Backbone of each chain as ProteinMPNN parsed JSONL, in Angstrom:
{"seq_chain_A": "XXXXXXXXXXXXXXXXXXXXXXXXXXXXXXXXXXXXXXXXXXXXXXXXXXXXXXXXXXXXXXXXXXXXXXXXXXXXXXXXXXXXXXXXXXXXXXXXXXXXXXXXXXXXXXXXX", "coords_chain_A": {"N_chain_A": [[208.293, -108.504, -117.8], [208.652, -111.41, -115.878], [207.855, -111.392, -112.529], [207.467, -113.31, -110.687], [208.606, -116.504, -110.753], [208.235, -119.73, -111.958], [210.073, -122.213, -112.746], [209.896, -124.844, -113.508], [207.857, -126.481, -115.599], [206.491, -128.858, -115.245], [206.153, -131.744, -113.087], [206.8, -134.991, -111.976], [205.942, -137.413, -109.588], [206.261, -140.229, -107.442], [203.618, -141.859, -105.717], [203.41, -141.369, -102.225], [205.983, -140.438, -101.964], [208.083, -137.482, -101.551], [207.029, -134.332, -102.803], [208.451, -131.551, -104.319], [208.045, -128.301, -105.026], [209.167, -125.468, -106.71], [209.861, -121.92, -106.531], [210.794, -118.742, -107.647], [211.487, -115.287, -107.043], [211.644, -111.847, -108.086], [211.157, -109.299, -107.162], [212.062, -107.371, -104.541], [210.38, -106.153, -102.813], [208.269, -107.752, -102.247], [206.324, -109.206, -99.699], [204.67, -111.133, -98.843], [203.66, -114.416, -99.419], [202.175, -117.004, -101.362], [200.676, -120.195, -102.09], [198.71, -121.605, -104.585], [196.341, -124.004, -105.698], [195.27, -125.783, -108.542], [192.741, -127.509, -110.133], [191.764, -129.19, -113.203], [189.431, -127.406, -115.22], [188.512, -125.923, -113.118], [188.636, -123.079, -110.85], [191.647, -121.598, -109.406], [192.54, -122.546, -106.046], [193.157, -121.472, -102.738], [196.0, -122.587, -100.952], [198.274, -122.574, -99.082], [200.17, -120.215, -97.128], [202.791, -117.76, -96.511], [204.38, -115.371, -94.5], [206.82, -112.755, -94.894], [208.234, -112.506, -92.581], [208.651, -114.916, -91.565], [210.27, -118.148, -91.974], [209.287, -120.575, -92.504], [206.285, -122.423, -92.897], [203.75, -124.581, -91.888], [201.231, -126.922, -92.759], [199.567, -129.548, -92.148], [200.155, -131.972, -94.525], [201.507, -130.227, -96.095], [204.133, -127.942, -96.525], [205.623, -124.789, -96.567], [208.572, -123.189, -97.485], [210.654, -120.372, -97.025], [213.23, -118.519, -98.401], [214.628, -115.68, -98.011], [216.967, -114.295, -98.672], [217.819, -115.565, -100.931], [215.7, -115.116, -102.505], [213.692, -117.05, -102.882], [211.233, -119.584, -102.756], [209.691, -122.624, -101.616], [207.47, -125.38, -101.98], [206.622, -128.131, -100.126], [205.327, -131.353, -100.298], [204.313, -133.917, -98.368], [203.263, -137.098, -97.307], [203.123, -137.511, -100.871], [200.065, -137.699, -102.669], [197.772, -139.284, -104.987], [195.567, -137.559, -105.398], [196.723, -135.103, -105.157], [197.571, -134.34, -107.591], [197.714, -131.767, -109.796], [197.732, -128.343, -110.976], [200.054, -126.127, -109.652], [200.265, -122.911, -108.396], [202.489, -120.352, -107.648], [202.404, -117.373, -105.75], [202.7, -113.855, -105.05], [202.878, -110.85, -103.024], [203.191, -107.319, -102.464], [203.829, -104.485, -100.294], [202.563, -104.761, -97.839], [200.015, -105.894, -98.032], [198.558, -104.228, -99.648], [198.572, -104.493, -102.352], [197.586, -106.322, -105.286], [197.735, -109.919, -105.867], [200.564, -111.348, -107.499], [201.126, -113.748, -109.849], [202.897, -116.814, -110.663], [203.744, -118.9, -113.547], [202.905, -121.439, -113.071], [203.155, -124.907, -112.038], [202.781, -128.141, -113.167], [201.843, -130.843, -111.329], [202.167, -134.292, -111.192], [201.123, -137.082, -109.571], [202.017, -140.296, -109.291], [200.468, -143.369, -108.981]], "CA_chain_A": [[209.214, -109.443, -117.141], [207.99, -112.151, -114.816], [208.368, -111.12, -111.186], [207.366, -114.584, -109.972], [209.011, -117.479, -111.746], [208.212, -121.155, -111.678], [210.864, -122.647, -113.899], [209.579, -126.224, -113.889], [206.449, -126.548, -116.027], [205.85, -130.081, -114.789], [206.893, -132.579, -112.131], [206.159, -136.288, -111.707], [206.415, -137.991, -108.329], [205.53, -141.441, -107.053], [202.772, -141.779, -104.521], [204.103, -141.637, -100.971], [207.26, -139.726, -101.903], [207.981, -136.044, -101.364], [206.98, -133.436, -103.958], [209.03, -130.245, -104.028], [207.787, -127.332, -106.086], [210.013, -124.309, -106.473], [209.41, -120.626, -107.017], [211.747, -117.653, -107.438], [210.9, -113.976, -107.293], [212.652, -110.815, -108.333], [210.799, -108.039, -106.504], [212.446, -107.416, -103.127], [209.31, -105.561, -102.011], [207.284, -108.78, -101.902], [206.398, -109.532, -98.287], [203.708, -112.18, -98.521], [203.744, -115.41, -100.486], [201.115, -117.997, -101.266], [200.547, -121.244, -103.099], [197.351, -121.944, -104.981], [196.236, -125.287, -106.373], [194.211, -125.696, -109.542], [192.33, -128.705, -110.871], [191.195, -128.867, -114.522], [188.081, -126.85, -115.323], [188.15, -125.218, -111.889], [189.519, -121.968, -110.542], [192.648, -121.874, -108.365], [192.107, -122.456, -104.647], [194.245, -121.168, -101.811], [196.539, -123.778, -100.301], [199.085, -122.245, -97.914], [200.848, -118.93, -97.304], [203.862, -117.448, -95.57], [204.794, -113.985, -94.435], [208.268, -112.606, -95.019], [208.885, -112.524, -91.263], [208.883, -116.317, -91.223], [210.964, -118.907, -93.006], [208.616, -121.868, -92.671], [204.912, -122.548, -92.434], [203.349, -125.969, -92.1], [199.808, -127.204, -92.628], [199.374, -130.942, -92.501], [201.185, -132.531, -95.426], [202.067, -129.137, -96.901], [205.049, -127.016, -95.857], [206.248, -123.81, -97.445], [209.829, -122.648, -96.985], [211.017, -119.103, -97.655], [214.617, -118.084, -98.276], [214.55, -114.293, -98.5], [218.238, -113.861, -99.267], [217.885, -116.146, -102.272], [214.43, -114.803, -103.173], [213.244, -118.383, -103.292], [210.38, -120.343, -101.857], [209.38, -123.962, -102.106], [206.338, -126.085, -101.378], [206.872, -129.542, -99.947], [204.137, -132.155, -100.032], [204.764, -135.212, -97.863], [203.576, -137.836, -98.524], [202.311, -137.138, -102.028], [198.926, -138.571, -102.945], [197.253, -139.056, -106.347], [194.677, -136.399, -105.38], [197.512, -133.871, -105.209], [197.854, -134.035, -108.993], [197.073, -130.491, -110.111], [198.69, -127.273, -111.276], [200.321, -125.326, -108.459], [200.707, -121.561, -108.704], [203.128, -119.536, -106.633], [201.939, -115.988, -105.852], [203.355, -112.952, -104.108], [202.332, -109.51, -102.929], [204.05, -106.329, -101.821], [203.133, -103.361, -99.693], [201.804, -105.139, -96.645], [198.624, -106.22, -98.311], [197.859, -103.213, -100.422], [198.671, -104.75, -103.786], [197.042, -107.632, -105.641], [198.681, -111.012, -106.029], [201.263, -111.602, -108.748], [201.253, -115.196, -109.957], [203.798, -117.437, -111.613], [203.093, -119.608, -114.65], [202.367, -122.698, -112.591], [203.845, -126.186, -112.229], [201.83, -129.264, -113.161], [202.312, -131.981, -110.546], [201.506, -135.579, -111.426], [201.493, -138.075, -108.572], [201.761, -141.584, -109.924], [200.169, -144.423, -108.008]], "C_chain_A": [[208.494, -110.105, -115.971], [208.642, -111.861, -113.468], [208.339, -112.372, -110.327], [207.604, -115.685, -110.998], [208.91, -118.908, -111.21], [208.845, -121.822, -112.882], [210.608, -124.085, -114.336], [208.118, -126.297, -114.306], [205.735, -127.776, -115.493], [206.785, -130.866, -113.881], [206.11, -133.862, -111.921], [206.791, -136.909, -110.481], [205.611, -139.248, -108.052], [204.746, -141.208, -105.779], [203.585, -142.158, -103.283], [205.433, -140.912, -100.827], [207.009, -138.232, -101.697], [207.91, -135.328, -102.717], [207.557, -132.097, -103.519], [208.817, -129.343, -105.234], [208.511, -126.036, -105.743], [209.48, -123.045, -107.124], [210.491, -119.592, -106.698], [211.057, -116.324, -107.724], [211.993, -112.931, -107.419], [212.378, -109.524, -107.562], [211.09, -108.124, -105.006], [211.385, -106.791, -102.218], [208.237, -106.585, -101.637], [207.439, -109.163, -100.432], [205.393, -110.6, -97.875], [203.631, -113.12, -99.712], [202.707, -116.508, -100.261], [201.297, -119.063, -102.335], [199.057, -121.511, -103.313], [197.419, -123.244, -105.777], [195.072, -125.213, -107.353], [193.992, -127.05, -110.21], [191.761, -128.276, -112.225], [189.755, -128.393, -114.422], [187.589, -126.209, -114.023], [189.057, -124.01, -111.724], [190.552, -122.356, -109.503], [192.045, -121.74, -106.971], [193.331, -122.27, -103.76], [194.688, -122.422, -101.063], [197.266, -123.426, -98.995], [199.811, -120.942, -98.193], [201.972, -118.772, -96.291], [204.18, -115.967, -95.654], [206.314, -113.898, -94.478], [208.989, -112.582, -93.669], [209.155, -113.95, -90.796], [209.717, -116.986, -92.3], [210.326, -120.273, -93.254], [207.193, -121.766, -92.168], [204.4, -123.925, -92.834], [201.851, -126.114, -91.91], [199.577, -128.625, -93.108], [200.506, -131.465, -93.364], [201.94, -131.452, -96.203], [202.936, -128.215, -96.043], [205.624, -126.076, -96.893], [207.48, -123.261, -96.738], [210.155, -121.378, -97.753], [212.478, -118.779, -97.358], [214.71, -116.682, -98.874], [215.843, -113.861, -99.189], [218.375, -114.382, -100.692], [216.668, -115.796, -103.109], [213.823, -116.082, -103.746], [212.287, -118.949, -102.263], [210.053, -121.689, -102.48], [208.196, -124.517, -101.323], [206.697, -127.564, -101.334], [205.566, -130.254, -99.617], [204.616, -133.545, -99.624], [203.667, -135.863, -97.018], [202.664, -137.393, -99.669], [201.225, -138.186, -102.265], [198.404, -138.296, -104.363], [196.333, -137.839, -106.439], [195.403, -135.07, -105.373], [197.845, -133.479, -106.65], [197.033, -132.827, -109.43], [198.159, -129.533, -110.607], [198.832, -126.402, -110.031], [200.898, -123.971, -108.889], [201.337, -120.943, -107.46], [202.651, -118.093, -106.84], [202.608, -115.132, -104.784], [202.687, -111.585, -104.126], [203.298, -108.604, -102.182], [203.194, -105.304, -101.086], [202.217, -103.704, -98.542], [200.308, -105.273, -96.937], [197.889, -105.221, -99.166], [197.975, -103.392, -101.93], [198.137, -106.138, -104.098], [198.155, -108.665, -105.827], [199.262, -111.037, -107.435], [201.551, -113.096, -108.79], [202.363, -115.606, -110.906], [203.01, -118.181, -112.675], [202.501, -120.937, -114.224], [203.264, -123.884, -112.878], [202.806, -127.297, -112.14], [202.459, -130.446, -112.45], [201.486, -133.215, -110.878], [202.03, -136.556, -110.383], [201.051, -139.431, -109.09], [201.582, -142.653, -108.861], [201.049, -145.646, -108.212]], "O_chain_A": [[207.818, -109.444, -115.182], [209.843, -112.065, -113.295], [209.09, -112.489, -109.359], [206.885, -115.782, -111.992], [209.437, -119.231, -110.146], [208.206, -121.973, -113.923], [211.049, -124.5, -115.407], [207.229, -126.186, -113.461], [204.519, -127.756, -115.304], [208.004, -130.694, -113.892], [204.898, -133.828, -111.712], [208.014, -136.934, -110.342], [204.428, -139.328, -108.383], [205.16, -140.462, -104.891], [204.343, -143.128, -103.29], [205.958, -140.778, -99.722], [205.864, -137.781, -101.673], [208.634, -135.671, -103.652], [207.191, -131.572, -102.468], [209.341, -129.594, -106.319], [208.461, -125.573, -104.604], [208.756, -123.086, -108.119], [211.035, -119.581, -105.594], [210.149, -116.253, -108.552], [213.109, -113.105, -106.93], [213.298, -108.737, -107.339], [210.428, -108.873, -104.287], [211.48, -106.887, -100.994], [207.386, -106.305, -100.793], [208.551, -109.414, -99.967], [205.28, -110.932, -96.695], [203.549, -112.686, -100.862], [202.408, -116.886, -99.129], [201.976, -118.858, -103.341], [198.273, -121.625, -102.371], [198.415, -123.54, -106.436], [194.021, -124.653, -107.042], [194.911, -127.651, -110.767], [191.326, -127.135, -112.382], [188.966, -128.917, -113.637], [186.392, -125.98, -113.853], [190.106, -123.914, -112.362], [190.366, -123.34, -108.787], [191.151, -120.924, -106.746], [194.394, -122.839, -104.008], [193.865, -123.212, -100.603], [196.909, -123.927, -97.929], [200.046, -120.593, -99.35], [202.088, -119.546, -95.341], [204.241, -115.387, -96.738], [207.009, -114.856, -94.139], [210.218, -112.631, -93.622], [209.8, -114.17, -89.771], [209.857, -116.461, -93.404], [210.777, -121.031, -94.113], [206.916, -121.119, -91.158], [204.592, -124.374, -93.964], [201.268, -125.506, -91.013], [199.413, -128.881, -94.301], [201.673, -131.406, -92.979], [202.913, -131.753, -96.894], [202.522, -127.769, -94.973], [206.06, -126.502, -97.963], [207.44, -122.917, -95.557], [209.963, -121.304, -98.967], [212.902, -118.768, -96.202], [214.852, -116.519, -100.086], [215.805, -113.137, -100.184], [218.97, -113.73, -101.549], [216.605, -116.138, -104.29], [213.493, -116.168, -104.929], [212.495, -118.814, -101.057], [210.126, -121.871, -103.696], [207.964, -124.164, -100.166], [207.029, -128.172, -102.351], [204.799, -129.808, -98.763], [205.237, -134.259, -100.411], [203.177, -135.228, -96.085], [201.543, -136.946, -99.429], [201.438, -139.385, -102.087], [198.578, -137.193, -104.881], [196.323, -137.156, -107.463], [194.784, -134.022, -105.559], [198.353, -132.383, -106.887], [195.802, -132.868, -109.429], [199.341, -129.875, -110.649], [197.836, -125.994, -109.433], [201.875, -123.897, -109.635], [200.78, -121.009, -106.364], [202.511, -117.644, -107.977], [203.029, -115.636, -103.743], [202.026, -111.206, -105.093], [204.112, -109.059, -101.379], [201.974, -105.271, -101.247], [201.22, -103.025, -98.299], [199.463, -104.814, -96.168], [196.687, -105.37, -99.383], [197.527, -102.539, -102.697], [198.226, -107.037, -103.262], [199.336, -108.332, -105.927], [198.569, -110.787, -108.421], [202.154, -113.643, -107.866], [202.728, -114.87, -111.822], [201.781, -118.117, -112.716], [201.678, -121.506, -114.942], [204.038, -123.876, -113.836], [202.052, -127.386, -111.171], [203.47, -130.989, -112.894], [200.255, -133.18, -110.848], [203.229, -136.826, -110.318], [199.863, -139.677, -109.3], [202.414, -142.823, -107.97], [200.926, -146.625, -107.476]]}, "seq_chain_B": "XXXXXXXXXXXXXXXXXXXXXXXXXXXXXXXXXXXXXXXXXXXXXXXXXXXXXXXXXXXXXXXXXXXXXXXXXXXXXXXXXXXXXXXXXXXXXXXXXXXXXXXXXXXXXXXXXX", "coords_chain_B": {"N_chain_B": [[176.824, -120.804, -99.7], [177.271, -119.777, -103.011], [179.655, -119.262, -104.163], [182.065, -117.659, -106.377], [180.647, -116.691, -109.344], [180.909, -117.29, -112.735], [180.143, -116.452, -116.093], [179.889, -116.842, -119.655], [180.756, -120.389, -119.386], [182.199, -121.395, -121.46], [183.233, -119.876, -124.476], [183.021, -119.374, -127.848], [184.033, -117.492, -130.505], [184.013, -115.424, -133.44], [186.759, -113.761, -134.954], [186.902, -110.276, -134.498], [184.419, -109.954, -133.449], [182.361, -108.808, -130.705], [182.919, -109.593, -127.311], [181.586, -110.492, -124.204], [182.288, -111.067, -120.897], [181.138, -112.336, -117.789], [180.739, -111.781, -114.258], [179.87, -112.711, -110.985], [180.519, -111.758, -107.842], [181.281, -113.089, -104.533], [178.829, -112.47, -102.102], [179.219, -109.626, -100.102], [181.92, -109.481, -100.405], [184.405, -107.136, -101.07], [186.411, -106.614, -102.86], [187.384, -107.17, -106.19], [188.758, -109.089, -108.81], [190.099, -109.455, -112.079], [191.646, -111.954, -113.857], [193.813, -113.395, -116.346], [194.578, -116.439, -117.871], [197.21, -117.897, -119.57], [199.329, -120.112, -121.466], [201.801, -119.026, -122.015], [202.123, -116.814, -120.298], [201.077, -117.425, -117.869], [199.093, -116.805, -114.966], [197.842, -113.71, -115.204], [197.218, -110.469, -113.953], [194.54, -108.47, -114.901], [192.777, -106.324, -114.217], [191.625, -104.648, -111.238], [189.064, -104.106, -108.802], [187.935, -102.115, -106.091], [185.45, -101.842, -103.758], [183.679, -101.411, -105.904], [185.007, -99.601, -107.495], [187.334, -99.024, -110.063], [190.693, -99.773, -109.507], [193.263, -100.375, -110.464], [194.133, -100.678, -113.692], [196.235, -101.341, -115.248], [197.077, -103.717, -116.263], [195.449, -104.38, -118.332], [195.482, -105.376, -121.608], [195.085, -103.941, -124.054], [193.348, -101.18, -125.623], [191.153, -102.41, -126.549], [190.098, -103.901, -124.584], [187.854, -103.672, -121.872], [186.484, -103.037, -118.625], [183.872, -103.216, -116.229], [182.165, -102.417, -113.184], [179.252, -102.164, -112.175], [177.753, -102.458, -109.858], [177.867, -103.909, -106.531], [177.528, -106.599, -106.942], [178.102, -107.488, -109.468], [180.116, -107.774, -112.359], [181.677, -106.974, -115.477], [183.712, -108.007, -118.211], [184.826, -106.829, -121.176], [185.606, -107.407, -124.566], [186.403, -105.852, -127.464], [187.203, -105.056, -130.686], [187.36, -108.649, -130.79], [190.293, -110.765, -130.956], [192.283, -113.477, -132.299], [194.519, -113.878, -130.581], [193.532, -113.268, -128.125], [192.498, -115.499, -127.073], [192.098, -117.526, -124.299], [191.92, -118.503, -120.799], [189.757, -116.857, -118.724], [189.639, -115.564, -115.53], [187.703, -114.639, -112.741], [187.965, -113.244, -109.518], [187.262, -112.864, -106.019], [187.559, -111.082, -102.891], [187.152, -110.502, -99.347], [188.298, -108.045, -98.656], [190.797, -105.65, -99.68], [194.046, -106.87, -99.361], [193.437, -109.17, -98.043], [194.246, -112.368, -98.696], [193.135, -114.783, -99.327], [191.956, -115.438, -101.942], [188.906, -116.06, -103.635], [188.277, -117.845, -106.401], [186.404, -117.859, -109.458], [185.144, -120.407, -111.722], [186.074, -119.849, -114.174], [186.16, -118.59, -117.59], [186.481, -120.037, -120.636], [187.801, -118.74, -123.417], [187.665, -118.78, -126.886], [188.852, -117.499, -129.805], [188.264, -117.452, -133.132]], "CA_chain_B": [[177.354, -119.764, -100.577], [177.489, -120.345, -104.333], [180.98, -118.941, -104.646], [182.153, -116.689, -107.466], [179.979, -117.282, -110.503], [181.284, -116.7, -114.006], [179.432, -116.941, -117.276], [179.645, -118.265, -119.851], [181.903, -121.258, -119.091], [182.946, -121.487, -122.716], [182.777, -118.929, -125.493], [183.734, -119.44, -129.113], [183.562, -116.379, -131.302], [184.832, -115.116, -134.601], [187.582, -112.562, -134.872], [186.196, -109.042, -134.798], [183.172, -109.87, -132.696], [182.42, -108.351, -129.308], [182.747, -110.648, -126.31], [181.362, -109.993, -122.836], [182.39, -112.066, -119.845], [180.407, -111.861, -116.625], [181.179, -112.296, -112.968], [179.142, -112.355, -109.78], [181.394, -112.091, -106.709], [180.628, -113.53, -103.309], [178.175, -111.375, -101.403], [179.997, -109.092, -98.991], [183.312, -109.28, -100.823], [184.53, -105.775, -101.571], [187.46, -106.512, -103.871], [187.16, -108.084, -107.312], [189.923, -109.145, -109.682], [190.031, -110.202, -113.33], [192.919, -112.529, -114.285], [193.802, -114.163, -117.579], [195.571, -117.515, -117.842], [197.728, -118.421, -120.829], [200.518, -120.937, -121.288], [203.001, -118.192, -122.091], [202.246, -115.804, -119.246], [200.489, -117.886, -116.612], [197.962, -116.014, -114.489], [198.207, -112.297, -115.161], [196.157, -109.576, -113.507], [194.09, -107.499, -115.896], [192.219, -105.155, -113.552], [190.904, -104.981, -110.023], [188.135, -103.123, -108.247], [187.696, -102.093, -104.66], [184.175, -101.137, -103.556], [183.124, -101.129, -107.235], [185.822, -98.591, -108.176], [188.565, -99.597, -110.635], [191.878, -99.269, -108.816], [194.452, -100.529, -111.3], [193.833, -101.378, -114.951], [197.475, -101.343, -116.034], [197.255, -105.031, -116.877], [194.585, -104.529, -119.51], [196.475, -105.391, -122.691], [194.878, -102.928, -125.088], [192.08, -100.445, -125.504], [190.039, -103.281, -126.93], [189.599, -104.492, -123.348], [187.273, -102.764, -120.901], [185.806, -103.723, -117.526], [182.991, -102.378, -115.418], [181.534, -103.016, -112.012], [178.179, -101.199, -111.905], [177.311, -102.606, -108.478], [178.694, -104.829, -105.746], [177.248, -108.003, -107.226], [178.209, -107.803, -110.886], [181.195, -107.148, -113.114], [181.84, -107.475, -116.831], [184.949, -107.773, -118.953], [184.417, -106.792, -122.578], [186.661, -107.336, -125.574], [185.792, -105.39, -128.705], [186.888, -106.338, -131.3], [188.18, -109.761, -130.32], [191.322, -111.274, -131.85], [192.699, -114.842, -131.899], [195.476, -113.871, -129.454], [192.792, -113.102, -126.87], [192.081, -116.833, -126.612], [192.678, -117.791, -122.982], [190.91, -118.688, -119.759], [189.616, -115.629, -117.947], [189.142, -115.839, -114.185], [187.293, -113.586, -111.833], [188.172, -113.629, -108.125], [186.85, -111.831, -105.064], [188.004, -111.211, -101.505], [186.408, -109.583, -98.483], [188.893, -106.715, -98.628], [192.174, -105.591, -100.163], [194.987, -107.339, -98.359], [193.069, -110.527, -97.641], [194.727, -113.076, -99.869], [192.426, -116.021, -99.635], [191.069, -115.132, -103.056], [188.016, -117.096, -104.136], [188.192, -117.743, -107.855], [185.37, -118.552, -110.199], [185.608, -121.544, -112.515], [186.706, -119.342, -115.38], [185.539, -118.628, -118.915], [187.46, -120.374, -121.676], [187.475, -117.99, -124.628], [188.364, -119.149, -128.114], [188.546, -116.584, -130.9], [188.724, -118.122, -134.376]], "C_chain_B": [[177.72, -120.387, -101.916], [178.885, -120.061, -104.853], [180.93, -117.863, -105.705], [181.594, -117.358, -108.726], [180.38, -116.538, -111.765], [180.44, -117.289, -115.129], [179.908, -116.189, -118.505], [180.86, -119.088, -119.438], [182.809, -121.371, -120.312], [182.356, -120.481, -123.7], [183.66, -119.107, -126.717], [183.169, -118.342, -129.992], [184.509, -116.145, -132.47], [185.6, -113.821, -134.381], [186.769, -111.34, -135.279], [184.9, -108.882, -134.029], [183.416, -109.34, -131.289], [182.145, -109.532, -128.384], [182.556, -110.007, -124.945], [181.387, -111.156, -121.864], [181.79, -111.48, -118.564], [180.872, -112.524, -115.345], [180.272, -111.789, -111.86], [180.014, -112.738, -108.592], [180.585, -112.625, -105.534], [180.048, -112.324, -102.586], [179.016, -110.932, -100.208], [181.474, -108.911, -99.298], [183.431, -107.922, -101.516], [185.592, -105.587, -102.637], [187.235, -107.575, -104.946], [188.31, -107.937, -108.299], [189.573, -109.92, -110.957], [191.461, -110.639, -113.696], [192.725, -113.275, -115.595], [194.903, -115.215, -117.497], [195.925, -117.949, -119.257], [198.96, -119.259, -120.531], [201.764, -120.064, -121.201], [203.188, -117.322, -120.849], [201.665, -116.233, -117.903], [199.265, -117.063, -116.254], [198.391, -114.556, -114.383], [196.99, -111.45, -114.809], [195.818, -108.581, -114.601], [193.647, -106.207, -115.229], [191.665, -105.597, -112.22], [190.125, -103.782, -109.511], [188.12, -103.235, -106.724], [186.451, -101.245, -104.418], [183.621, -100.586, -104.868], [183.933, -100.112, -108.036], [187.06, -99.251, -108.772], [189.791, -98.95, -110.015], [193.103, -99.298, -109.723], [194.073, -101.32, -112.538], [195.069, -101.462, -115.833], [197.739, -102.678, -116.711], [196.372, -105.272, -118.086], [195.452, -104.367, -120.747], [196.315, -104.281, -123.716], [193.557, -102.228, -124.85], [190.883, -101.291, -125.916], [189.387, -103.923, -125.699], [189.021, -103.391, -122.453], [186.556, -103.583, -119.832], [184.979, -102.722, -116.737], [182.521, -103.156, -114.202], [180.43, -102.059, -111.575], [177.606, -101.296, -110.497], [178.119, -103.696, -107.801], [178.519, -106.282, -106.129], [177.452, -108.373, -108.688], [179.375, -107.046, -111.524], [181.244, -107.765, -114.496], [183.224, -107.135, -117.357], [184.576, -107.895, -120.429], [185.641, -106.689, -123.47], [185.986, -106.981, -126.892], [186.803, -104.586, -129.509], [187.826, -107.436, -130.796], [189.16, -110.211, -131.408], [191.746, -112.672, -131.389], [193.655, -114.869, -130.712], [194.805, -113.604, -128.107], [192.326, -114.446, -126.314], [192.845, -117.199, -125.344], [191.549, -118.195, -122.05], [190.915, -117.434, -118.89], [188.962, -115.969, -116.61], [188.753, -114.543, -113.488], [187.518, -114.11, -110.412], [187.685, -112.506, -107.227], [187.418, -112.135, -103.688], [187.207, -110.244, -100.641], [186.965, -108.153, -98.512], [190.283, -106.788, -99.262], [193.095, -106.022, -99.038], [194.628, -108.685, -97.777], [193.322, -111.419, -98.828], [194.109, -114.433, -100.129], [191.44, -115.775, -100.748], [190.167, -116.33, -103.333], [187.849, -116.871, -105.629], [186.916, -118.402, -108.367], [185.983, -119.685, -111.02], [186.204, -121.13, -113.851], [185.815, -119.411, -116.61], [186.646, -118.936, -119.918], [187.013, -119.705, -122.972], [188.33, -118.475, -125.785], [187.899, -118.204, -129.214], [189.138, -117.176, -132.175], [188.706, -117.143, -135.552]], "O_chain_B": [[178.402, -121.41, -101.958], [179.26, -120.583, -105.903], [179.897, -117.228, -105.915], [182.021, -118.446, -109.112], [180.219, -115.321, -111.864], [180.077, -118.465, -115.109], [180.289, -115.022, -118.409], [181.912, -118.511, -119.164], [184.032, -121.433, -120.193], [181.145, -120.266, -123.746], [184.884, -119.004, -126.638], [181.958, -118.271, -130.202], [185.648, -116.61, -132.477], [185.131, -112.908, -133.7], [186.042, -111.363, -136.272], [184.344, -107.786, -133.966], [184.524, -109.415, -130.759], [181.264, -110.354, -128.639], [183.283, -109.085, -124.577], [180.613, -112.105, -121.987], [181.919, -110.286, -118.293], [181.335, -113.664, -115.343], [179.945, -110.604, -111.796], [180.231, -113.925, -108.352], [179.354, -112.609, -105.552], [180.698, -111.285, -102.472], [179.465, -111.754, -99.409], [182.197, -108.263, -98.54], [182.665, -107.601, -102.425], [185.674, -104.524, -103.254], [186.935, -108.73, -104.643], [188.774, -106.834, -108.588], [188.845, -110.912, -110.915], [192.362, -109.81, -113.825], [191.625, -113.728, -115.915], [196.029, -114.914, -117.099], [195.053, -118.32, -120.043], [199.564, -119.129, -119.466], [202.669, -120.331, -120.41], [204.319, -117.122, -120.404], [201.751, -115.499, -116.919], [198.492, -116.669, -117.128], [199.226, -114.218, -113.544], [195.885, -111.682, -115.3], [196.7, -107.929, -115.159], [194.081, -105.121, -115.616], [191.278, -106.753, -112.052], [190.473, -102.626, -109.75], [188.275, -104.319, -106.161], [186.393, -100.082, -104.817], [183.157, -99.448, -104.934], [183.56, -99.796, -109.166], [187.771, -99.966, -108.066], [189.914, -97.725, -109.999], [193.887, -98.35, -109.744], [193.73, -102.499, -112.446], [194.953, -101.638, -117.046], [198.545, -102.754, -117.638], [196.538, -106.27, -118.788], [196.092, -103.331, -120.92], [197.309, -103.736, -124.198], [192.76, -102.623, -123.999], [189.736, -100.925, -125.659], [188.264, -104.423, -125.769], [189.614, -102.323, -122.298], [186.08, -104.686, -120.099], [185.337, -101.552, -116.599], [182.488, -104.387, -114.199], [180.649, -101.227, -110.695], [177.035, -100.33, -109.991], [178.962, -104.334, -108.431], [179.293, -107.128, -105.68], [177.031, -109.447, -109.118], [179.59, -105.861, -111.271], [180.897, -108.932, -114.676], [183.82, -106.12, -116.997], [184.075, -108.928, -120.872], [186.592, -105.97, -123.163], [185.116, -107.705, -127.377], [187.227, -103.522, -129.056], [188.965, -107.159, -130.419], [188.903, -110.063, -132.602], [191.584, -113.012, -130.217], [193.604, -115.802, -129.911], [195.449, -113.706, -127.064], [191.813, -114.51, -125.197], [194.076, -117.185, -125.319], [190.382, -118.231, -122.441], [191.958, -117.013, -118.389], [187.89, -116.571, -116.556], [189.399, -113.506, -113.639], [187.286, -115.288, -110.14], [187.691, -111.339, -107.619], [187.718, -113.283, -103.359], [186.648, -109.273, -101.15], [186.217, -107.181, -98.409], [190.869, -107.866, -99.365], [192.941, -105.587, -97.897], [195.443, -109.288, -97.079], [192.686, -111.257, -99.869], [194.517, -115.147, -101.045], [190.23, -115.884, -100.549], [190.611, -117.477, -103.272], [187.344, -115.836, -106.063], [186.419, -119.368, -107.789], [187.197, -119.888, -111.007], [186.768, -121.952, -114.572], [184.855, -120.179, -116.667], [187.62, -118.192, -120.035], [185.984, -120.058, -123.548], [189.553, -118.569, -125.681], [186.709, -118.118, -129.516], [190.348, -117.374, -132.283], [189.055, -117.516, -136.672]]}, "name": "protein", "num_of_chains": 2, "seq": "XXXXXXXXXXXXXXXXXXXXXXXXXXXXXXXXXXXXXXXXXXXXXXXXXXXXXXXXXXXXXXXXXXXXXXXXXXXXXXXXXXXXXXXXXXXXXXXXXXXXXXXXXXXXXXXXXXXXXXXXXXXXXXXXXXXXXXXXXXXXXXXXXXXXXXXXXXXXXXXXXXXXXXXXXXXXXXXXXXXXXXXXXXXXXXXXXXXXXXXXXXXXXXXXXXXXXXXXXXXXXXXXXXX"}
């Protein structure tokens, strides 16, 4: 059973608009969450993270929001750029850093110029 | 730093053959992870090592899969015998230590078993 779920396989957004990627999790022990970005023929690269003690973390155009009661997090990209077109993976970990990351299936974002 | 190096980049093999995937982690990184990416399951953890010792191999799908890390600079993932359902992209990742989540991934090995 998938502990980290990304229910939207793909998303298309116009350049300059906001992209919102969603992620749900089932394991209440998860206490650290991350987003990774993956271009074709490359490995995933770390994008942004958030600890369960926070509900928001911002880094430039990227903001991650965490709603612990709903077991939901989202990644906002504002404004979206064509170079943001990639697959985005949501990941989570439990045990205060003592367990490896559990990833979702990914969401393919296409930013249309 | 050359990053995490995986070889080969692509592997096409016939069902029943042995396949060996290789990974060189970043120097000084003490934790190494093998993940497999498929459309159905996304990125799933197969096994991870800490200081060259296998910590958790519960993600290894079957006894046909085995992994080793004989030293800090080299790891292998072996499939014997290979089957068409093993076709996927296999990623190796390393981190300085367990609990540091800025994993550095290699470029992956795309395995096709025909």
